[in-house]
C-alpha angles and dihedrals in degrees: 000000000000109000124192106228131187088250094052092044087056092052099046108048093159098055110128115242130194097233093134090057086053093056099258120139119226092254093049092054089046088054092051090052089052094050092051098039089232141038112300122249116248088258092053091046088055093051095049097041090057099036091048093044115116091249094060107026101038088217094164097041105039095088089058101036088063089081087075088065094040098047100050120170119232095243089061090081090056103038110024112093097165123015136189120324096055126086089272138348121261123214131188114243097177138250088075091300126131128189128204118195134165141168126219138176129238096174109138098039087053093054090048093048110001100195101047094032091058094037091055093046087059090046092050097050091047091054091050087059093043092055091059086063098256133128109240109238107171144007134204135186139211111203131182128178139167122271108328092239097045117116087236093056095046089054095045106034099058093046092049093049092047093049091050094047094043093052102040095038091052092047089052096238120143116233102219104180150311139146141298118194138166131200134146092245088070093057105126089003110071119179116228109180117176126197128191130182129196141189132220144146117269091251093052099073116128126197134209099246142117111219128162120054107241095033115130126249109218127191112204135178130035125010116259115256140174094266117110096016104171085350116145092008094054101030094048092048100064142046120264122252137173091286095058095103090057089066095080091125087063092062117091121235117221135212108196093184091060088044091056089055091046090054094050092044094048091049093052088048090053095046091052091049094238102139130061096185133018134184130176122226110236129124106019093010118206088006092062099038097051096041094045094044093045092044089051093045131045091319093247134098138157120204131182104211091193087068095062110109110245137200090196112040088198094072114120121219092260089053092050090049092051100039114116096196108164134238096043132131135185118214132183110219133186111241094238091055095044097098091051091049093050089048093057093046089052092048088059093040091246118154106232124182132178105229099169152326144254115261137196121242132210120248089256092053091045089054088053092053102271128278131277116185127187129183137199115206090330094316115113105235097165130039112156141129104263096211087061091062100034104036110009104057123138116297114203125205090203115199116251138184137169108266116251093230090067095082096056091040093053091044091056093079123184089231087089095056120109109263129203118246109173120072095242088058093049089049093053092048092050092053091047092052093044091052099047119112109263094038099040119095108297093197093110081070103030097045085069090062124077106235099176108042112130089030098249102100107115097172130010139153126357088036121088095255136014112246125198128189112232101178119034094195098054100021092239108168145159135231126210134186135171125203140167135161112199090187092061090045093048087056096046118350095199096052093037095055090050088051090054089050093048093049094053089045089051093046090056093042096053089060087061094255125135105238106232114168145002139228123182144196111204111204113191142150124251118327087211088072107082088211094056090042089055088050089053097045089049094047091050091047089048093052097043089051094044094050090052090054097044090045091231113129125217109244098186141295145166138281117213113189130174094050094155145091112233108316094341116098127191117248108278104270119190108180113201126198120199125194119205131181129232115200088200119018091194087073094055119130122233126206104235124088103250105166131061117227095032120146112246108217129183111213119205137021126296121215130179094270120153105141105131094357128155094239089055091049100042098039101033106017086234132151118176146096121055131311122247120292118266120230109177093173087057089048091054092048091050090051091050092051094051095047088056091044093054094045091051098042094239096135130064097182138006135184130179120235114235132114108031094011124227095339094061090043095055093046093048091046088057095042094047093047137045101247133070129216144224114211139170117219116227121228119337104017092210095052091044093053102042111021111118097207110158133235093049134123140180113228135180109214119213114258106263096021098082095109093045089052093046090052091051092050089052091050093052094040092239115152110233125193121191108228102173141271141304109251144146118354102281133081112239119184125192130188149119098321122114101218096071135259123328108244120194119177119214088249090053091051093045092049091054094041104041104036112061104062093048094046095051097041095048094042 
């Protein structure tokens, strides 16, 4: 076999290399040659191509993401234990516990091979949490597809759902919530965003670093195979075209049963203090793990690639470096603890192999970025400064400009759309909105996930946020929600992103939790399009400003570019995850009406706001105008009120108002509970039912606690409007319409809510 060694590279500077096919630009390749002082070997080219890919290096987004480190909320100093830059952020939740959580995309692989793409997306985010030293305790997913009845959706959706359920269920991790959306813009570009949360004690935090010259570099877990070569790093760094489905070999293949063993093995290694640095192998595989560990340690490492256990002995060094085979980890281990490390791995039947060691570097080498040397059967095939690959990739100041179409889009306001007036018309529109994909019952999907495994799930789908108990004795727990609205962000990316943040914050708050921290997955089209780059810049600015005002630091996240087919990009879709804390999960608030005679109260102010609304989309297939106004001070006040209401037992149920407005919230509160309601709409019945004004929630106040709750609303400055009472089993809506009340039995609501998604996906 002909191997391209460092010596040969120095003697053949004019050898043609396939850097363009690996996604590198001419100037990037020229810079690699300048760093090395020669042409790269094939193995070195593999490392730089994947490490400098958009997916791994954030080269188009770094300039904007720095705002999260510049606009730091005051609470970060108190709660943030590990911030951006590691595999996941870590926050203090009290009582000596810490929580790590993160959301990432696996969009393109999930289109190419839906089941494995989604499954390995779950596996990858779980390992990110594991490498922080935490035990993974729950997962969530935020999914978006094309029209529910489109052939593309019928191919991709079932595979994605089966992949998520297969991997998560086999790991024994409850899936506690997320989102399911449909829009034509996601045809051919589904979004599969996976979140994982883990728990640890403060002293258990692990970092991705390789300190200590002489320490051993150990690869443990699965053998390395040809699956996933250039997978996430390459697939996620280019736009799709007609050949995309031919890229199946670039999609990783997962084994959740091996990952379960790897989790337990790793946690035992951590508990025994047998590792000094740890990194999972996900996107970019061995290339990423070695360069990042070395760059964060002494800057030196020597690796023998021929020691890497293989499933296919024909793999070349560059293929080994680019393989994204799953269920693999890399640890840095002190020589004196190596036998104990290997013993633990053997106990769990985990293959572990020493493939190298940490080396010291001279001051001159350190100045140049350290030294990573890799050999293949004694021949040197890599000799490069690891920091130049891991930390010093290209940073682009991409040109951006507000798209010209926005003026016309914003001028096309939904205020001009025909509105229903009579009760029968309002009733019909409410049922249409309730049955629309994205609002309709998602249980065809979520029923395939195990929500209650491990026995610590307190709330899950269909409630507004997932709630997990952390400490059985005290009741300490966490709440998590993810939200995003591409329609809002298309109309105004700054405001739309803040609305996504506000909705996730509100969904956590209405359970009674205190929102604490934020993660994000920013899904956009090509950064080479100035209009898309403007959307991204505005979204990041909106999120940074919003987190500063809500006092919720960003702990980390993911950028997913090139979500487009040809020149057609998806709606800009930032998905925001918010983590909150419950001091006692027994006082959490569910979303369904469960007590007869409770006062039904609307919190917040309702304005005539229909830009990007569900009503405009479902009834008129319309997108235009401006999204609802953001009032983050009102969101904070609402959150503080709900935390007090939960603590003092004032509220029996609570549901945020978002997609579909009050009408949808009322219907879901009836469907998710055991009691109906009779309410009177204030003012214009249409606006009252369908407006999507933010900073609002629907609550059912416990009988006998009405005055206490009203006093709490006054203290927090939250407007409260009495609508009626919970009663019976039907939803009865009265208001200023001449043809009598709207009456909807629970059976009618259920038929509209539960029928559509199942019918379309099983057609």
